C-alpha positions in Angstrom: -0.5 29.3 -11.5 0.6 26.6 -9.0 -1.8 25.3 -6.4 -3.4 22.2 -4.9 -3.6 19.2 -7.2 -4.9 16.7 -4.7 -5.4 16.2 -1.0 -6.1 13.4 1.5 -6.7 13.1 5.2 -6.7 10.4 7.8 -8.4 10.6 11.3 -8.2 7.7 13.7 -11.6 6.2 14.4 -11.1 5.9 18.2 -12.6 8.8 20.3 -12.9 9.8 23.9 -15.4 12.3 25.4 -14.5 15.1 27.8 -17.0 13.6 30.2 -14.9 10.5 30.6 -11.7 12.5 31.2 -13.4 14.8 33.7 -14.9 11.8 35.5 -11.4 10.4 36.2 -10.0 13.8 37.4 -13.1 15.0 39.2 -13.5 18.1 37.1 -16.6 20.1 36.1 -17.2 18.8 32.5 -19.6 21.5 31.6 -17.0 24.1 32.5 -14.5 22.3 30.3 -16.8 21.9 27.4 -18.1 25.5 27.5 -14.7 26.9 28.1 -12.9 25.4 25.2 -15.9 24.0 23.1 -14.8 20.4 22.8 -17.2 17.5 22.5 -14.8 14.6 21.8 -11.3 14.0 20.4 -9.6 11.4 18.2 -7.1 8.9 19.7 -4.5 7.0 17.8 -4.6 3.2 18.0 -1.6 1.5 19.8 -0.1 0.7 16.4 -0.6 4.2 14.9 2.0 7.0 14.9 2.9 10.0 12.7 4.4 7.7 10.1 1.4 5.4 9.7 -1.0 8.4 9.8 1.1 10.2 7.1 1.1 7.1 4.9 -2.7 6.9 5.0 -3.1 10.6 4.3 -0.6 10.4 1.4 -2.2 7.3 -0.1 -5.6 9.0 0.0 -4.2 12.1 -1.8 -2.6 9.8 -4.5 -5.9 7.9 -5.0 -7.9 11.0 -5.7 -5.6 12.1 -8.5 -4.4 8.7 -9.5 -0.9 10.1 -9.3 2.2 8.1 -10.0 4.1 8.5 -6.7 7.4 8.6 -8.7 6.2 12.0 -10.1 6.3 13.6 -6.7 9.7 15.3 -6.3 9.5 16.5 -2.8 8.0 15.3 0.5 8.0 17.4 3.7 6.3 16.2 6.9 5.5 18.6 9.7 4.9 17.3 13.1 5.5 17.8 16.9 5.5 14.0 17.4 7.7 12.3 14.9 8.3 8.7 16.0 12.1 9.1 16.0 14.3 11.9 17.4 16.9 10.8 14.8 15.4 9.1 11.8 13.2 11.0 9.3 9.5 10.2 9.1 9.7 11.4 5.5 11.9 8.6 4.3 9.6 6.0 5.8 6.5 7.5 4.2 8.2 8.0 0.8 9.1 4.3 0.7 5.7 3.2 1.8 3.9 5.1 -0.9 6.4 4.3 -3.7 8.2 7.5 -4.3 11.6 7.3 -6.0 14.8 9.2 -7.0 15.2 12.1 -7.4 13.4 13.2 -4.2 13.7 16.1 -1.8 12.6 15.0 1.6 12.8 16.3 5.2 10.9 16.5 8.5 9.7 19.9 9.6 9.1 21.2 13.1 7.3 24.5 14.0 4.7 23.4 16.5 1.3 23.3 14.8 2.3 25.1 11.6 5.0 22.8 10.4 2.7 21.2 7.8 1.7 24.6 6.2 5.4 25.6 6.2 5.9 22.5 4.1 3.2 23.7 1.8 4.9 27.0 1.3 8.2 25.4 0.5 6.7 22.9 -2.0 4.9 25.8 -3.7 8.2 27.7 -4.1 9.9 24.6 -5.6 7.0 24.1 -8.0 7.0 27.8 -9.0 10.8 27.6 -9.7 10.2 24.5 -11.9 12.6 22.5 -9.7 9.9 19.8 -9.3 6.6 18.9 -11.0 4.7 17.8 -7.9 5.5 18.1 -4.2 3.6 16.8 -1.2 3.4 18.5 2.2 1.9 16.6 5.2 0.9 17.8 8.6 0.4 15.0 11.1 0.5 14.5 14.8 -0.3 12.2 17.7 -0.2 15.1 20.1 0.6 14.9 23.8 -1.2 16.1 27.0 -0.1 15.3 30.5 -2.6 13.3 32.6 -4.9 15.9 34.3 -3.7 18.8 32.2 -6.2 20.8 30.2 -4.4 19.7 27.0 -5.7 16.2 27.7 -9.1 17.3 26.6 -8.0 18.5 23.2 -4.6 16.8 22.2 -5.6 14.4 19.5 -4.4 12.7 16.3 -4.7 13.0 12.6 -3.0 13.9 9.4 -3.5 15.6 6.0 -1.5 15.5 2.8 -1.6 18.3 0.2 -0.1 17.7 -3.3 1.0 21.0 -5.0 1.8 21.4 -8.7 0.9 23.3 -11.9 -1.0 20.6 -13.8 -4.8 20.1 -13.2 -4.8 22.5 -10.3 -8.1 22.1 -8.3 -7.4 25.1 -6.1 -5.0 27.9 -7.0 -2.8 29.3 -4.2 -3.1 33.0 -5.1 -0.7 34.1 -2.4 0.8 33.0 0.9 2.6 34.9 3.6 3.9 34.4 7.2 4.4 36.2 10.4 6.9 35.1 13.0 8.1 36.1 16.5 9.9 34.7 19.5 6.8 34.1 21.7 7.4 31.3 24.2 3.9 30.2 24.8 4.3 26.4 24.4 7.4 24.1 24.5 8.6 20.6 25.1 12.3 19.9 25.8 14.1 16.9 24.2 13.2 13.7 26.1 10.2 15.1 28.0 7.0 13.2 27.3 4.6 16.1 27.7 4.7 19.8 26.7 4.5 22.8 29.0 2.4 25.8 28.1 1.8 29.4 29.2 -1.9 28.9 29.9 -3.6 32.2 29.2 -0.4 33.5 27.7 -1.1 31.2 24.7 -4.1 33.3 23.8 -3.6 37.0 23.3 0.2 37.4 22.7 0.5 34.1 20.9 -2.5 32.7 19.0 -4.5 35.8 18.4 -1.6 38.2 17.8 -0.1 36.0 15.1 -3.4 34.6 13.5 -5.0 38.0 13.3 -1.8 39.8 12.1 -1.3 37.3 9.3 -5.0 37.5 8.3 -4.9 41.3 8.2 -1.7 41.3 6.1 -3.3 38.9 3.7 -6.5 40.9 3.3 -4.4 44.0 2.8 -2.1 42.3 0.2 -5.1 40.9 -1.8 -7.3 44.0 -1.4 -10.1 41.8 -0.1 -12.5 41.8 2.8 -13.9 38.7 4.7 -17.1 39.0 2.6 -15.0 38.1 -0.6 -14.5 34.6 0.7 -16.9 31.6 0.7 -14.9 29.7 3.4 -12.4 30.5 6.1 -10.4 28.1 8.2 -8.0 28.8 11.0 -5.8 26.7 13.3 -8.0 25.1 15.9 -6.3 24.5 19.3 -9.9 24.3 20.6 -13.3 25.3 19.4 -13.4 28.8 20.9 -10.1 30.3 19.6 -10.8 30.0 15.8 -14.4 31.2 16.3 -13.3 34.3 18.2 -10.5 35.0 15.6 -13.0 34.7 12.8 -15.5 37.1 14.5 -12.7 39.6 15.3 -11.8 39.7 11.6 -15.4 40.0 10.4 -16.0 36.4 9.1 -19.4 34.9 9.6 -20.2 31.5 11.3 -21.4 30.3 7.9 -17.9 30.7 6.5 -16.1 28.7 9.1 -18.6 26.0 10.1 -17.5 23.5 7.5 -13.8 23.6 8.4 -14.3 23.8 12.1 -13.4 20.2 13.2 -11.8 20.5 16.6 -15.1 20.3 18.6 -15.5 16.7 17.4 -11.9 15.5 16.7 -9.8 17.7 19.0 -6.6 19.5 18.2 -4.6 17.5 15.6 -1.8 20.1 15.9 0.2 20.2 12.6 -2.8 18.7 10.8 -5.3 21.1 12.3 -5.8 23.8 9.7 -4.9 21.5 6.8 -7.6 19.0 7.8 -10.1 21.8 8.1 -9.1 22.8 4.5 -9.5 19.2 3.5 -13.1 19.2 4.8 -13.8 22.4 2.7 -12.2 20.9 -0.4 -14.6 17.9 0.0 -17.5 20.2 -0.7 -16.1 23.2 -2.6 -17.3 24.3 -6.0 -15.5 26.0 -8.8 -15.0 29.7 -8.1 -15.2 29.3 -4.3 -12.6 31.4 -2.5 -10.9 30.1 0.7 -9.1 32.0 3.4 -6.8 29.8 5.5 -4.5 30.6 8.3 -2.4 28.3 10.5 -0.7 28.9 13.8 2.3 27.4 15.5 3.4 28.1 19.0 6.8 29.7 19.5 5.3 31.5 17.4 4.0 32.1 13.9 1.2 31.9 11.4 1.0 31.1 7.7 -1.8 32.6 5.6 -3.2 31.4 2.3 -5.6 32.9 -0.3 -7.0 30.1 -2.4 -9.4 30.0 -5.3 -11.1 26.7 -6.3 -11.0 25.9 -10.1 -13.2 24.0 -12.4 -10.7 21.1 -12.2 -12.1 20.2 -8.8 -15.1 18.6 -10.6 -12.7 16.3 -12.4 -11.0 15.1 -9.3 -12.4 11.8 -7.9 -13.1 13.2 -4.4 -14.8 9.9 -3.4 -11.8 7.8 -4.4 -10.7 8.3 -0.8 -12.7 8.7 2.4 -14.0 12.3 2.9 -13.8 14.0 6.3 -17.5 13.5 6.8 -17.2 9.8 6.1 -14.3 9.5 8.6 -16.2 11.4 11.2 -19.1 8.9 10.9 -16.9 5.9 11.9 -16.3 6.1 15.6 -15.3 3.7 18.3 -15.6 5.1 21.8 -12.9 4.5 24.5 -13.0 4.7 28.3 -10.2 6.3 30.1 -8.5 3.0 30.9 -8.2 2.0 27.2 -7.3 5.6 26.3 -4.4 5.5 28.8 -3.3 2.2 27.3 -3.5 3.4 23.7 -1.6 6.6 24.6 1.0 4.7 26.6 0.2 6.7 29.8 0.2 3.2 31.4 3.5 1.3 30.7 3.6 -2.3 31.8 6.6 -3.0 34.0 7.4 0.7 34.4 4.3 1.9 36.3 2.4 5.0 35.3 4.2 7.9 33.6 
């Protein structure tokens, strides 16, 4: 059976606290922190973008397995913040990590689930024997307008997942998707910041799709939440995935290891995949993982995963674990944060 062969993540070390953002905008920080359960968020350095973040994540995945990059036959990168409107991120990353012909490559866009859509496509190509290995990456340097609630959560990070049939560390038993035209979040071409439907992004968007995909997966597999050791959901904030898990019947102990948004913010296309990465850092043979992504617009991808004995053969410490990356932090004030995020443009005033 095909499944995950290796994985790697990258989280920028720069962080900003909600207290600092609330100080500038004169908002009640306790209300913000309690309302969305956010303690800090990651911030990309001035020289970091989706391409550089994807390269780091891909290299970490390759290091763990000691893969020959030339053996990877497909690369799909999902993001809402590709550095070019016309110029694939995937070509930049494939060259940087040493991939070669023949190679399927493309950039994907489906809000925050573009990376998991790439996982599904890579799995299908592996299952059809079209390629030996394929890599899917979810990465973002997400945007939030100054003073908008998104500014407290929109962060940066990336995760690369390698899928194949050889030395599988975690079998993907099944995957499925739900999709509908639900306009809860959007950004038109050329606009620097997205718009959102505020409370509309909750019930008809996130919860409807996440819970529907979860129930369909449980029905398909004939399982209950108690059959899984871990569960990870898309994390636009700290409250939504916790509520979704409770609604479905999962316990806090099943979601705590993959719940990263309270400390790194919403990494958008990397969100669920990075939570899965944190789980794989500590998972043992036989562990079962329930994973569901969400992308505005709207849809969810669900995965039923079983960890194999091969995970003990993978050199998980050949690349930084999520826990190690979370321990290396450099705090920013709002001025430096604004400079790093190019909210302040020299010569053009303030965006």
